[in-house]
Z-matrix of the N, CA and C atoms (Angstrom, degrees):
N
C 1 1.445
C 2 1.609 1 110.78
N 3 1.166 2 114.99 1 121.93
C 4 1.509 3 122.30 2 -179.42
C 5 1.584 4 108.48 3 -68.90
N 6 1.283 5 117.88 4 155.93
C 7 1.484 6 121.26 5 178.56
C 8 1.484 7 106.46 6 -142.23
N 9 1.465 8 111.29 7 147.18
C 10 1.319 9 121.38 8 177.62
C 11 1.613 10 109.09 9 -80.67
N 12 1.264 11 112.34 10 -11.39
C 13 1.599 12 114.27 11 -179.57
C 14 1.515 13 110.87 12 57.59
N 15 1.254 14 122.04 13 44.85
C 16 1.456 15 122.53 14 -179.59
C 17 1.510 16 104.19 15 -129.81
N 18 1.391 17 115.63 16 135.67
C 19 1.469 18 121.61 17 174.92
C 20 1.569 19 106.02 18 -82.08
N 21 1.286 20 113.15 19 78.84
C 22 1.525 21 115.43 20 -178.23
C 23 1.531 22 105.06 21 -149.03
N 24 1.320 23 122.58 22 139.08
C 25 1.408 24 122.84 23 178.55
C 26 1.494 25 118.26 24 -58.83
N 27 1.333 26 116.79 25 -41.61
C 28 1.453 27 118.76 26 178.76
C 29 1.517 28 109.62 27 -67.45
N 30 1.333 29 119.59 28 -38.20
C 31 1.446 30 120.72 29 178.11
C 32 1.400 31 112.96 30 -67.62
N 33 1.334 32 120.96 31 -35.53
C 34 1.433 33 125.69 32 176.65
C 35 1.479 34 113.18 33 -62.65
N 36 1.435 35 109.45 34 -44.63
C 37 1.585 36 119.16 35 176.02
C 38 1.593 37 109.68 36 -58.33
N 39 1.340 38 110.71 37 -45.27
C 40 1.515 39 112.55 38 -177.41
C 41 1.525 40 113.87 39 -73.56
N 42 1.298 41 118.78 40 -17.07
C 43 1.463 42 122.04 41 173.85
C 44 1.504 43 105.61 42 -62.46
N 45 1.305 44 117.20 43 -37.60
C 46 1.459 45 121.24 44 -174.19
C 47 1.583 46 111.67 45 -92.64
N 48 1.321 47 118.80 46 -33.82
C 49 1.485 48 119.89 47 -173.42
C 50 1.485 49 113.41 48 -114.58
N 51 1.348 50 118.26 49 -7.13
C 52 1.494 51 117.14 50 -171.07
C 53 1.448 52 121.08 51 -81.55
N 54 1.468 53 112.86 52 -8.21
C 55 1.471 54 109.53 53 175.90
C 56 1.557 55 116.55 54 -77.91
N 57 1.341 56 114.29 55 153.63
C 58 1.430 57 122.19 56 -176.70
C 59 1.589 58 105.84 57 -46.74
N 60 1.287 59 118.80 58 144.61
C 61 1.464 60 128.67 59 173.44
C 62 1.597 61 114.73 60 77.96
N 63 1.314 62 115.62 61 -26.68
C 64 1.474 63 120.69 62 -172.24
C 65 1.505 64 112.40 63 -56.37
N 66 1.299 65 120.95 64 -49.65
C 67 1.370 66 121.45 65 -178.37
C 68 1.601 67 114.72 66 -68.50
N 69 1.325 68 105.83 67 -31.84
C 70 1.592 69 109.42 68 174.98
C 71 1.494 70 112.56 69 -64.25
N 72 1.342 71 115.87 70 -39.20
C 73 1.462 72 120.95 71 177.87
C 74 1.591 73 106.32 72 -56.56
N 75 1.304 74 113.73 73 -45.74
C 76 1.571 75 115.62 74 -175.41
C 77 1.599 76 104.61 75 -67.76
N 78 1.315 77 115.66 76 -38.43
C 79 1.572 78 113.48 77 177.76
C 80 1.452 79 112.36 78 -59.14
N 81 1.384 80 122.49 79 -39.57
C 82 1.470 81 120.17 80 -179.68
C 83 1.453 82 109.89 81 -71.56
N 84 1.230 83 122.00 82 -33.90
C 85 1.542 84 124.04 83 172.77
C 86 1.445 85 116.92 84 -61.33
N 87 1.401 86 109.67 85 -38.94
C 88 1.501 87 114.72 86 174.78
C 89 1.397 88 112.65 87 -69.89
N 90 1.291 89 123.26 88 -38.40
C 91 1.407 90 129.45 89 -174.56
C 92 1.478 91 111.51 90 -75.10
N 93 1.441 92 114.32 91 -44.28
C 94 1.566 93 116.17 92 -170.17
C 95 1.595 94 106.50 93 -104.57
N 96 1.282 95 119.03 94 -11.77
C 97 1.414 96 114.93 95 -173.48
C 98 1.597 97 115.41 96 76.24
N 99 1.206 98 123.66 97 -166.72
C 100 1.427 99 122.63 98 179.25
C 101 1.507 100 113.34 99 -46.23
N 102 1.278 101 122.51 100 127.64
C 103 1.324 102 123.55 101 -169.37
C 104 1.679 103 113.27 102 -140.16
N 105 1.413 104 111.90 103 149.93
C 106 1.470 105 116.43 104 176.65
C 107 1.465 106 111.14 105 -71.36
N 108 1.208 107 124.07 106 161.71
C 109 1.352 108 132.27 107 172.21
C 110 1.676 109 110.13 108 -53.87
N 111 1.295 110 116.69 109 -41.94
C 112 1.329 111 124.69 110 -179.49
C 113 1.557 112 112.45 111 -72.14
N 114 1.277 113 117.63 112 -34.41
C 115 1.486 114 124.87 113 173.16
C 116 1.500 115 108.64 114 -64.19
N 117 1.254 116 116.39 115 -45.59
C 118 1.588 117 116.67 116 177.24
C 119 1.509 118 109.26 117 -63.80
N 120 1.271 119 122.18 118 -46.20
C 121 1.486 120 122.04 119 177.02
C 122 1.544 121 111.86 120 -56.38
N 123 1.340 122 115.46 121 -41.91
C 124 1.450 123 112.73 122 -179.36
C 125 1.542 124 112.22 123 -69.62
N 126 1.333 125 119.04 124 -27.06
C 127 1.368 126 124.56 125 178.64
C 128 1.505 127 116.90 126 -83.33
N 129 1.442 128 111.86 127 -2.13
C 130 1.475 129 117.09 128 -179.14
C 131 1.572 130 107.80 129 -129.82
N 132 1.263 131 120.08 130 60.58
C 133 1.361 132 125.47 131 -178.05
C 134 1.574 133 114.98 132 -49.81
N 135 1.251 134 121.73 133 121.04
C 136 1.522 135 120.92 134 -179.01
C 137 1.524 136 111.23 135 109.20
N 138 1.334 137 119.98 136 -14.93
C 139 1.525 138 121.37 137 -177.40
C 140 1.495 139 107.25 138 -82.37
N 141 1.276 140 113.16 139 137.04
C 142 1.435 141 121.45 140 178.37
C 143 1.653 142 107.85 141 -75.71
N 144 1.249 143 112.11 142 144.88
C 145 1.530 144 116.55 143 -176.19
C 146 1.488 145 112.79 144 -55.52
N 147 1.383 146 115.44 145 -49.93
C 148 1.323 147 119.67 146 -176.89
C 149 1.568 148 113.20 147 -67.64
N 150 1.305 149 119.39 148 -30.52
C 151 1.465 150 121.50 149 174.19
C 152 1.506 151 111.52 150 -65.25
N 153 1.335 152 116.35 151 -43.49
C 154 1.465 153 121.60 152 178.02
C 155 1.465 154 109.93 153 -55.41
N 156 1.396 155 117.32 154 -45.95
C 157 1.443 156 122.84 155 -177.57
C 158 1.531 157 109.23 156 -64.66
N 159 1.334 158 114.63 157 -38.21
C 160 1.644 159 117.93 158 -179.63
C 161 1.536 160 102.05 159 -67.39
N 162 1.278 161 121.98 160 -47.13
C 163 1.498 162 116.83 161 -166.56
C 164 1.470 163 106.38 162 -66.57
N 165 1.357 164 120.73 163 -41.30
C 166 1.375 165 122.41 164 -178.79
C 167 1.496 166 114.20 165 -62.32
N 168 1.304 167 118.54 166 -33.65
C 169 1.420 168 122.95 167 -179.75
C 170 1.578 169 107.37 168 -71.50
N 171 1.359 170 115.91 169 -39.21
C 172 1.401 171 119.29 170 -179.90
C 173 1.576 172 112.86 171 -68.75
N 174 1.402 173 115.53 172 -35.27
C 175 1.516 174 121.99 173 175.28
C 176 1.513 175 108.04 174 -70.43
N 177 1.334 176 120.98 175 -31.83
C 178 1.463 177 121.32 176 174.56
C 179 1.527 178 109.35 177 -65.46
N 180 1.352 179 115.90 178 -49.38
C 181 1.389 180 118.59 179 -173.46
C 182 1.608 181 109.84 180 -63.87
N 183 1.293 182 119.04 181 -29.94
C 184 1.364 183 124.26 182 177.41
C 185 1.522 184 117.33 183 -78.60
N 186 1.366 185 115.43 184 -3.94
C 187 1.440 186 121.97 185 -175.87
C 188 1.470 187 114.11 186 77.12
N 189 1.343 188 125.41 187 18.44
C 190 1.442 189 128.79 188 177.90
C 191 1.489 190 115.92 189 -85.95
N 192 1.347 191 109.16 190 -38.14
C 193 1.472 192 117.54 191 -172.51
C 194 1.676 193 107.44 192 -126.08
N 195 1.319 194 115.09 193 146.85
C 196 1.431 195 116.68 194 171.21
C 197 1.334 196 110.51 195 -134.64
N 198 1.374 197 122.14 196 158.33
C 199 1.486 198 125.54 197 177.52
C 200 1.510 199 106.01 198 -99.63
N 201 1.268 200 117.95 199 151.45
C 202 1.370 201 123.98 200 169.72
C 203 1.535 202 110.49 201 -152.31
N 204 1.221 203 118.83 202 156.40
C 205 1.418 204 127.72 203 -172.61
C 206 1.515 205 106.80 204 -92.59
N 207 1.350 206 113.81 205 126.03
C 208 1.493 207 116.49 206 175.60
C 209 1.503 208 113.27 207 -69.86
N 210 1.281 209 121.76 208 147.32
C 211 1.468 210 126.28 209 -179.15
C 212 1.563 211 111.65 210 -62.11
N 213 1.308 212 123.21 211 149.60
C 214 1.404 213 122.96 212 172.30
C 215 1.529 214 112.61 213 -60.27
N 216 1.336 215 119.13 214 146.46
C 217 1.450 216 122.58 215 16.02
C 218 1.488 217 113.17 216 -96.73
N 219 1.352 218 123.57 217 8.63
C 220 1.405 219 127.63 218 176.31
C 221 1.466 220 114.20 219 -64.35
N 222 1.206 221 119.80 220 -57.13
C 223 1.543 222 129.35 221 173.63
C 224 1.520 223 111.16 222 49.87
N 225 1.225 224 113.50 223 54.90
C 226 1.475 225 121.20 224 175.20
C 227 1.552 226 108.74 225 -128.14
N 228 1.307 227 112.55 226 160.52
C 229 1.528 228 121.13 227 179.20
C 230 1.551 229 106.36 228 -78.98
N 231 1.364 230 111.80 229 132.52
C 232 1.463 231 120.38 230 174.20
C 233 1.502 232 108.45 231 -115.70
N 234 1.348 233 114.81 232 146.11
C 235 1.553 234 115.99 233 174.68
C 236 1.536 235 103.09 234 -110.05
N 237 1.390 236 117.12 235 138.08
C 238 1.329 237 117.13 236 178.64
C 239 1.628 238 106.21 237 -141.37
N 240 1.325 239 113.32 238 166.29
C 241 1.450 240 111.61 239 175.24
C 242 1.505 241 114.09 240 -91.29
N 243 1.354 242 111.25 241 147.57
C 244 1.397 243 121.93 242 176.06
C 245 1.544 244 108.17 243 -74.91
N 246 1.321 245 122.49 244 172.04
C 247 1.436 246 123.72 245 170.27
C 248 1.575 247 111.72 246 -51.23
N 249 1.447 248 112.23 247 -41.74
C 250 1.393 249 114.85 248 -179.58
C 251 1.434 250 114.50 249 -63.95
N 252 1.413 251 115.01 250 -34.75
C 253 1.403 252 121.89 251 174.42
C 254 1.566 253 117.86 252 -64.60
N 255 1.491 254 106.40 253 -41.23
C 256 1.569 255 113.18 254 176.65
C 257 1.521 256 112.30 255 -59.30
N 258 1.350 257 115.88 256 -27.76
C 259 1.494 258 121.82 257 -178.12
C 260 1.402 259 112.29 258 -64.72
N 261 1.323 260 119.46 259 -14.90
C 262 1.473 261 120.15 260 -179.67
C 263 1.451 262 110.54 261 -80.25
N 264 1.294 263 124.18 262 -9.11
C 265 1.416 264 126.58 263 -176.77
C 266 1.556 265 111.16 264 -55.46
N 267 1.336 266 120.07 265 -45.69
C 268 1.529 267 124.71 266 176.71
C 269 1.423 268 109.49 267 -57.15
N 270 1.310 269 119.51 268 -44.68
C 271 1.487 270 121.76 269 -178.02
C 272 1.549 271 113.06 270 -65.20
N 273 1.395 272 117.88 271 -35.85
C 274 1.454 273 119.36 272 176.45
C 275 1.519 274 109.05 273 -79.09
N 276 1.305 275 121.13 274 -25.94
C 277 1.520 276 116.80 275 170.68
C 278 1.488 277 114.38 276 -64.05
N 279 1.335 278 117.69 277 -42.18
C 280 1.360 279 123.94 278 -179.11
C 281 1.614 280 108.55 279 -69.78
N 282 1.409 281 116.11 280 -43.10
C 283 1.471 282 116.80 281 171.30
C 284 1.523 283 117.00 282 -57.21
N 285 1.350 284 112.56 283 -39.98
C 286 1.484 285 118.24 284 175.18
C 287 1.451 286 113.44 285 -62.72
N 288 1.337 287 123.89 286 -39.71
C 289 1.443 288 125.11 287 174.83
C 290 1.489 289 111.55 288 -66.37
N 291 1.209 290 117.59 289 -41.09
C 292 1.541 291 119.46 290 173.44
C 293 1.389 292 114.80 291 -61.05
N 294 1.402 293 117.88 292 -35.29
C 295 1.506 294 119.74 293 -177.38
C 296 1.555 295 117.21 294 -81.94
N 297 1.403 296 112.36 295 -14.55
C 298 1.474 297 117.62 296 -172.32
C 299 1.607 298 113.23 297 -54.08
N 300 1.402 299 115.10 298 -41.54
C 301 1.529 300 112.00 299 176.99
C 302 1.517 301 117.91 300 -58.05
N 303 1.326 302 116.51 301 -29.78
C 304 1.387 303 119.96 302 175.82
C 305 1.514 304 117.11 303 -62.75
N 306 1.450 305 112.79 304 -16.07
C 307 1.521 306 118.52 305 -178.05
C 308 1.541 307 108.91 306 -93.79
N 309 1.287 308 120.55 307 2.81
C 310 1.453 309 122.44 308 -170.23
C 311 1.637 310 112.29 309 -64.03
N 312 1.344 311 114.11 310 -29.24
C 313 1.466 312 121.91 311 -178.62
C 314 1.447 313 114.70 312 -88.16
N 315 1.332 314 113.91 313 4.13
C 316 1.487 315 115.77 314 -179.29
C 317 1.662 316 110.70 315 82.52
N 318 1.394 317 110.92 316 174.62
C 319 1.457 318 114.76 317 -178.51
C 320 1.525 319 113.24 318 -73.03
N 321 1.262 320 115.10 319 148.69
C 322 1.498 321 118.93 320 173.76
C 323 1.461 322 107.17 321 -79.79
N 324 1.417 323 117.07 322 157.89
C 325 1.503 324 119.87 323 -177.79
C 326 1.461 325 112.98 324 -50.03
N 327 1.245 326 121.67 325 -28.30
C 328 1.478 327 118.23 326 -168.55
C 329 1.697 328 105.67 327 -102.95
N 330 1.182 329 117.82 328 4.91
C 331 1.466 330 123.55 329 -176.66
C 332 1.490 331 109.70 330 -73.04
N 333 1.323 332 121.18 331 128.24
C 334 1.448 333 122.30 332 169.84
C 335 1.545 334 115.99 333 -94.34
N 336 1.198 335 121.20 334 172.81
C 337 1.447 336 121.37 335 -177.97
C 338 1.450 337 111.39 336 -150.31
N 339 1.360 338 118.51 337 143.90
C 340 1.462 339 126.31 338 164.28
C 341 1.411 340 112.35 339 -123.51
N 342 1.330 341 111.88 340 142.96
C 343 1.503 342 118.28 341 -171.66
C 344 1.431 343 113.73 342 -59.38
N 345 1.424 344 117.17 343 -33.69
C 346 1.376 345 120.83 344 -168.74
C 347 1.728 346 109.76 345 -77.65
N 348 1.268 347 112.51 346 -15.18
C 349 1.459 348 121.60 347 169.20
C 350 1.500 349 114.82 348 -52.12
N 351 1.368 350 114.44 349 -27.71
C 352 1.500 351 118.30 350 179.26
C 353 1.390 352 110.71 351 -69.80
N 354 1.349 353 123.42 352 -9.77
C 355 1.496 354 123.55 353 -176.58
C 356 1.497 355 109.93 354 -65.66
N 357 1.364 356 119.04 355 -34.29
C 358 1.435 357 121.49 356 -174.12
C 359 1.530 358 107.45 357 -70.35
N 360 1.249 359 125.95 358 -54.77
C 361 1.436 360 124.23 359 178.55
C 362 1.553 361 114.58 360 -60.75
N 363 1.302 362 116.60 361 -35.91
C 364 1.479 363 119.17 362 -178.95
C 365 1.455 364 112.76 363 -70.59
N 366 1.422 365 122.34 364 -38.76
C 367 1.323 366 125.77 365 176.68
C 368 1.594 367 110.39 366 -70.76
N 369 1.362 368 112.16 367 -34.02
C 370 1.445 369 116.13 368 -175.80
C 371 1.616 370 112.10 369 -75.69
N 372 1.249 371 116.04 370 -36.20
C 373 1.473 372 124.15 371 -176.12
C 374 1.556 373 111.85 372 -80.65
N 375 1.306 374 116.23 373 -42.96
C 376 1.522 375 119.75 374 -160.09
C 377 1.463 376 113.35 375 -87.92
N 378 1.211 377 117.35 376 145.17
C 379 1.471 378 127.42 377 172.69
C 380 1.462 379 108.89 378 -131.74
N 381 1.296 380 121.30 379 137.79
C 382 1.474 381 131.01 380 169.67
C 383 1.418 382 108.31 381 -75.08
N 384 1.442 383 115.08 382 100.70
C 385 1.470 384 121.15 383 -175.80
C 386 1.534 385 108.74 384 -83.55
N 387 1.329 386 117.41 385 -7.64
C 388 1.496 387 121.91 386 175.40
C 389 1.475 388 115.85 387 -123.05
N 390 1.342 389 121.92 388 61.48
C 391 1.416 390 129.37 389 -173.37
C 392 1.493 391 113.30 390 -48.04
N 393 1.342 392 116.48 391 -33.23
C 394 1.444 393 120.05 392 -179.06
C 395 1.440 394 112.43 393 -88.80
N 396 1.315 395 122.61 394 -0.19
C 397 1.438 396 123.36 395 -179.34
C 398 1.532 397 111.12 396 -77.60
N 399 1.350 398 114.13 397 174.87
C 400 1.459 399 115.38 398 178.01
C 401 1.543 400 114.85 399 -70.50
N 402 1.215 401 117.92 400 163.17
C 403 1.518 402 117.61 401 175.80
C 404 1.594 403 113.56 402 -60.53
N 405 1.202 404 117.98 403 139.03
C 406 1.517 405 120.48 404 176.03
C 407 1.493 406 114.45 405 -131.82
N 408 1.310 407 116.48 406 160.61
C 409 1.483 408 117.59 407 174.51
C 410 1.504 409 111.08 408 -145.36
N 411 1.384 410 112.56 409 146.32
C 412 1.495 411 119.40 410 174.09
C 413 1.535 412 106.66 411 -127.31
N 414 1.282 413 109.49 412 129.59
C 415 1.373 414 122.81 413 177.99
C 416 1.663 415 115.58 414 -92.15
N 417 1.274 416 118.90 415 117.29
C 418 1.445 417 121.34 416 -174.93
C 419 1.598 418 106.57 417 -100.48
N 420 1.310 419 113.08 418 127.10
C 421 1.564 420 117.72 419 -177.07
C 422 1.480 421 108.90 420 -123.83
N 423 1.256 422 118.00 421 118.49
C 424 1.395 423 128.61 422 167.47
C 425 1.603 424 109.39 423 -110.14
N 426 1.270 425 114.39 424 -167.07
C 427 1.488 426 119.55 425 172.91
C 428 1.484 427 109.52 426 -70.63
N 429 1.351 428 119.02 427 -19.85
C 430 1.450 429 123.88 428 -177.56
C 431 1.587 430 109.73 429 -99.73
N 432 1.224 431 117.88 430 -167.91
C 433 1.508 432 122.97 431 -175.00
C 434 1.482 433 109.84 432 -55.84
N 435 1.344 434 122.36 433 143.58
C 436 1.429 435 123.22 434 171.82
C 437 1.515 436 117.81 435 -74.98
N 438 1.201 437 117.72 436 155.34
C 439 1.479 438 128.20 437 -169.55
C 440 1.559 439 104.84 438 -126.95
N 441 1.341 440 119.81 439 141.76
C 442 1.477 441 121.75 440 -179.90
C 443 1.581 442 105.81 441 -123.21
N 444 1.321 443 111.75 442 123.37
C 445 1.491 444 119.24 443 168.99
C 446 1.495 445 105.42 444 -91.06
N 447 1.341 446 118.39 445 130.79
C 448 1.419 447 127.13 446 177.30
C 449 1.468 448 110.84 447 -129.29
N 450 1.468 449 114.51 448 126.44
C 451 1.369 450 122.16 449 179.01
C 452 1.650 451 109.50 450 -115.43
N 453 1.334 452 116.60 451 141.60
C 454 1.411 453 118.66 452 178.65
C 455 1.500 454 107.58 453 -169.24
N 456 1.263 455 116.01 454 135.84
C 457 1.597 456 124.85 455 -177.83
C 458 1.527 457 110.80 456 40.04
N 459 1.376 458 114.01 457 49.54
C 460 1.543 459 118.92 458 173.03
C 461 1.420 460 119.01 459 80.48
N 462 1.450 461 115.95 460 -2.31
C 463 1.450 462 118.73 461 179.84
C 464 1.562 463 109.77 462 -110.72
N 465 1.445 464 110.89 463 138.31
C 466 1.463 465 112.19 464 177.31
C 467 1.600 466 106.69 465 -111.20
N 468 1.315 467 114.44 466 132.22
C 469 1.390 468 117.79 467 -178.45
C 470 1.610 469 109.29 468 -129.83
N 471 1.186 470 120.99 469 144.51
C 472 1.530 471 127.01 470 -179.55
C 473 1.469 472 113.03 471 -119.40
N 474 1.290 473 122.62 472 128.31
C 475 1.346 474 124.44 473 173.11
C 476 1.496 475 118.56 474 -135.56
N 477 1.322 476 122.96 475 151.36
C 478 1.478 477 122.82 476 -179.68
C 479 1.514 478 106.33 477 -67.39
N 480 1.361 479 115.14 478 150.65
C 481 1.494 480 117.40 479 169.71
C 482 1.574 481 105.50 480 119.05
N 483 1.264 482 113.23 481 -171.13
C 484 1.469 483 123.50 482 -178.14
C 485 1.479 484 114.71 483 -111.48
N 486 1.301 485 117.60 484 160.08
C 487 1.503 486 123.31 485 175.32
C 488 1.423 487 109.81 486 -105.95
N 489 1.363 488 115.85 487 140.00
C 490 1.526 489 116.02 488 -176.00
C 491 1.546 490 107.44 489 -69.08
N 492 1.272 491 121.33 490 -42.64
C 493 1.409 492 116.71 491 179.10
C 494 1.590 493 108.99 492 -137.32
N 495 1.336 494 114.05 493 76.47
C 496 1.463 495 121.06 494 -179.67
C 497 1.571 496 113.26 495 -54.58
N 498 1.213 497 121.34 496 140.45
C 499 1.418 498 123.66 497 170.12
C 500 1.513 499 112.77 498 -71.45
N 501 1.334 500 117.84 499 -29.92
C 502 1.343 501 123.67 500 177.85
C 503 1.525 502 112.62 501 -146.86
N 504 1.344 503 126.77 502 149.69
C 505 1.418 504 130.73 503 174.60
C 506 1.533 505 108.36 504 -127.28
N 507 1.513 506 112.54 505 127.42
C 508 1.390 507 115.70 506 179.96
C 509 1.624 508 102.04 507 -120.42
N 510 1.330 509 112.97 508 124.13
C 511 1.477 510 123.27 509 -173.42
C 512 1.460 511 112.28 510 -117.10
N 513 1.277 512 124.66 511 123.06
C 514 1.400 513 122.49 512 171.84
C 515 1.530 514 115.83 513 161.18
N 516 1.339 515 122.88 514 -159.23
C 517 1.394 516 126.56 515 -178.24
C 518 1.534 517 108.06 516 -73.36
N 519 1.376 518 116.93 517 145.89
C 520 1.408 519 121.55 518 -176.59
C 521 1.483 520 113.47 519 -63.59
N 522 1.450 521 117.02 520 -33.63
C 523 1.439 522 114.23 521 177.28
C 524 1.474 523 115.97 522 -66.76
N 525 1.270 524 119.66 523 -31.94
C 526 1.416 525 123.61 524 177.19
C 527 1.631 526 110.58 525 -70.50
N 528 1.397 527 112.36 526 -44.37
C 529 1.358 528 117.24 527 -179.71
C 530 1.670 529 108.15 528 -58.93
N 531 1.279 530 111.58 529 -45.59
C 532 1.484 531 116.83 530 174.92
C 533 1.525 532 113.37 531 -55.34
N 534 1.383 533 118.09 532 -40.80
C 535 1.454 534 116.28 533 -177.80
C 536 1.625 535 111.23 534 -74.43
N 537 1.260 536 115.77 535 -25.85
C 538 1.546 537 119.79 536 176.47
C 539 1.577 538 105.94 537 -70.65
N 540 1.357 539 117.51 538 -50.15
C 541 1.453 540 119.30 539 -175.71
C 542 1.466 541 114.64 540 -63.93
N 543 1.381 542 116.45 541 -33.71
C 544 1.424 543 125.66 542 -178.28
C 545 1.540 544 110.07 543 -76.73
N 546 1.349 545 120.06 544 -16.24
C 547 1.472 546 115.21 545 179.87
C 548 1.616 547 111.28 546 96.29
N 549 1.330 548 112.33 547 -0.35
C 550 1.537 549 117.70 548 -177.63
C 551 1.602 550 109.12 549 -84.48
N 552 1.249 551 116.82 550 -21.33
C 553 1.419 552 120.62 551 177.21
C 554 1.506 553 110.72 552 -127.18
N 555 1.393 554 115.67 553 133.90
C 556 1.378 555 122.27 554 174.70
C 557 1.494 556 109.49 555 -87.44
N 558 1.336 557 119.97 556 171.86
C 559 1.395 558 123.27 557 -175.75
C 560 1.556 559 113.95 558 -58.58
N 561 1.315 560 108.07 559 -44.55
C 562 1.431 561 110.83 560 179.64
C 563 1.569 562 120.95 561 -64.11
N 564 1.428 563 111.77 562 -38.86
C 565 1.359 564 121.00 563 172.42
C 566 1.540 565 111.74 564 -65.62
N 567 1.312 566 114.86 565 -42.83
C 568 1.553 567 115.64 566 -178.63
C 569 1.413 568 112.22 567 -68.66
N 570 1.282 569 120.23 568 -29.56
C 571 1.499 570 120.62 569 173.81
C 572 1.551 571 110.71 570 -64.41
N 573 1.437 572 109.53 571 -41.73
C 574 1.535 573 112.79 572 -175.16
C 575 1.626 574 109.68 573 -64.43
N 576 1.362 575 113.62 574 -26.40
C 577 1.455 576 118.62 575 179.51
C 578 1.564 577 114.10 576 -87.62
N 579 1.356 578 113.81 577 2.74
C 580 1.415 579 117.35 578 169.18
C 581 1.525 580 114.13 579 110.50
N 582 1.291 581 117.24 580 0.08
C 583 1.538 582 116.94 581 174.18
C 584 1.495 583 114.03 582 -70.66
N 585 1.279 584 118.72 583 138.86
C 586 1.340 585 121.12 584 169.19
C 587 1.526 586 110.14 585 -102.23
N 588 1.342 587 117.80 586 131.64
C 589 1.356 588 123.73 587 -177.04
C 590 1.567 589 113.00 588 -131.49
N 591 1.354 590 114.28 589 112.69
C 592 1.426 591 122.84 590 -175.25
C 593 1.371 592 112.85 591 -120.74
N 594 1.389 593 116.93 592 147.02
C 595 1.516 594 121.10 593 178.64
C 596 1.503 595 113.72 594 108.79
N 597 1.352 596 116.01 595 -145.01
C 598 1.466 597 121.24 596 -173.80
C 599 1.531 598 108.30 597 -95.11
N 600 1.362 599 117.65 598 110.03
C 601 1.421 600 120.71 599 -178.05
C 602 1.509 601 111.58 600 -73.96
N 603 1.264 602 122.42 601 -15.17
C 604 1.442 603 129.03 602 169.37
C 605 1.596 604 111.36 603 -57.24
N 606 1.253 605 116.86 604 -32.77
C 607 1.430 606 120.36 605 179.38
C 608 1.448 607 109.13 606 -64.03
N 609 1.331 608 120.49 607 -38.41
C 610 1.451 609 126.73 608 -177.66
C 611 1.544 610 111.12 609 -62.26
N 612 1.417 611 115.68 610 -37.65
C 613 1.412 612 122.89 611 -179.05
C 614 1.483 613 107.61 612 -71.47
N 615 1.380 614 118.45 613 -37.74
C 616 1.370 615 121.28 614 176.61
C 617 1.582 616 117.59 615 -56.46
N 618 1.349 617 112.43 616 -41.97
C 619 1.362 618 123.44 617 -170.37
C 620 1.527 619 111.32 618 -103.98
N 621 1.333 620 124.67 619 1.96
C 622 1.409 621 126.95 620 175.79
C 623 1.536 622 113.12 621 -69.75
N 624 1.340 623 117.62 622 139.92
C 625 1.491 624 111.55 623 179.10
C 626 1.512 625 112.76 624 -65.91
N 627 1.249 626 113.36 625 156.76
C 628 1.506 627 120.51 626 -176.50
C 629 1.555 628 108.41 627 -70.52
N 630 1.405 629 113.91 628 -34.07
C 631 1.513 630 118.07 629 175.05
C 632 1.433 631 109.34 630 -129.68
N 633 1.232 632 118.33 631 133.84
C 634 1.548 633 116.79 632 170.73
C 635 1.469 634 122.65 633 -48.69
N 636 1.367 635 111.80 634 127.11
C 637 1.469 636 109.70 635 -179.10
C 638 1.487 637 115.38 636 -75.74
N 639 1.300 638 120.68 637 156.41
C 640 1.441 639 125.67 638 -169.11
C 641 1.564 640 108.39 639 -77.51
N 642 1.443 641 110.50 640 113.76
C 643 1.496 642 112.07 641 -178.22
C 644 1.628 643 108.39 642 -108.14
N 645 1.363 644 115.79 643 2.08
C 646 1.484 645 111.87 644 -173.67
C 647 1.486 646 103.38 645 161.56
């Protein structure tokens, strides 16, 4: 692991997290929880196998990641964040907010996408405006894996996967879903841009942000 050799808290943090791919490995473990090596590699398209191994070893040495054995019958090695690693969540939230304006023009031709990456903007943008209301769920469907937004008791949580009985389903391109969730697109404009929105539209009003997030 390279070091800036500076007695500074920012420099010390960057000694651990500043190398390419490192924070994205943490992102995957925060989104997916304990993961197999192959799961991490799938969530990090473009990373070289040897580089992923090196970064995981460095994160283990720094006390950010730990290995554990999955219980039978799976019997495979899982990588998970330590409490020290979990503490990076707030850093990534702020970094995600800072990076949103760079997404305003949409993906570049070479950009790849994973459905679970929508969890960051969804949790950052959305507030449960009816904390005393019943639990609700919205399923987001792109060409990748689906993601479910769940709201209950004033808290908003996003997880990969499907909902058994979602209150609403939003299907389409990630950029347009992002526009709808951030408050930059209303339902009418979102549908004109190709989004399909099924179910109870009132759920969207409950979870829409009070003020549009800055997209550019």
